[in-house]
C-alpha positions in Angstrom: 116.3 96.3 88.3 114.0 95.5 91.2 110.9 96.4 89.2 112.1 94.2 86.3 112.7 91.2 88.7 109.4 91.7 90.4 107.6 91.8 87.0 109.3 88.6 85.9 108.4 86.8 89.2 104.8 88.0 88.9 104.4 86.9 85.3 106.4 83.6 85.4 105.5 82.3 88.9 102.6 84.2 90.6 100.1 84.5 87.7 100.2 80.8 86.8 100.1 79.8 90.4 97.1 82.1 91.0 95.3 80.8 87.9 96.0 77.1 88.7 94.9 77.5 92.3 91.9 79.9 91.9 89.3 77.4 93.0 91.4 76.4 96.0 91.9 80.1 97.0 88.1 80.6 96.9 87.6 77.7 99.3 90.3 78.8 101.9 89.3 79.5 105.5 88.7 83.2 106.3 92.2 84.0 107.7 94.0 82.3 104.8 91.6 83.9 102.3 92.1 87.4 103.7 95.9 86.9 103.7 95.9 85.6 100.1 93.7 88.3 98.7 95.7 91.0 100.6 98.9 89.6 99.1 97.3 89.7 95.6 95.9 93.2 95.9 98.9 94.8 97.6 101.3 93.1 95.3 99.4 94.3 92.3 99.3 97.9 93.7 103.1 97.8 94.2 103.8 96.6 90.7 101.5 99.1 89.1 102.7 102.0 91.2 106.3 101.0 90.4 105.6 101.3 86.7 103.7 104.6 87.3 106.8 106.1 89.1 109.1 104.8 86.4 106.9 106.3 83.6 106.7 109.6 85.4 110.4 109.7 86.1 111.2 108.9 82.4 108.7 111.5 81.1 109.4 114.4 83.4 112.9 113.9 84.7 114.6 117.3 84.7 116.9 117.1 87.7 117.9 114.9 90.5 115.8 117.0 92.8 112.6 115.6 91.2 113.5 112.2 92.7 113.9 113.7 96.1 110.5 115.3 95.9 108.9 112.0 94.7 110.3 110.2 97.8 107.2 111.0 99.8 105.2 109.1 97.3 107.6 106.2 96.9 107.8 105.5 100.7 104.1 104.3 100.9 104.7 102.1 97.9 107.7 100.6 99.7 105.6 99.9 102.7 102.9 98.3 100.5 105.6 96.2 98.9 107.0 95.0 102.2 103.5 94.0 103.5 102.9 92.1 100.2 106.2 90.3 100.8 105.3 89.4 104.4 101.8 88.1 103.3 103.4 86.1 100.5 105.9 84.6 103.0 103.0 83.7 105.3 101.3 81.9 102.4 104.3 79.7 101.9 105.3 79.3 105.5 101.8 78.3 106.5 101.3 76.2 103.3 98.0 77.8 102.8 97.5 76.0 99.4 
């Protein structure tokens, strides 16, 4: 459910916002630019890795223990996703563009 909601938000809200404000993003001061690009890159990594984990789980699921072993790979993705959320919150709280 979380991956589906994240994908909908990315496609409906974030992609159009990124496309409409691309020139503005390129002209941002360094701190704002780094934060914005960090949000873009980490958010993309989180979505792609979420789909990769889902695909691997659907393709190779044989027991509940496989999920337990995959936890060591999912935890870094969770951390990346949290940092992406924080950088996105900073974009809106600081009204970067």
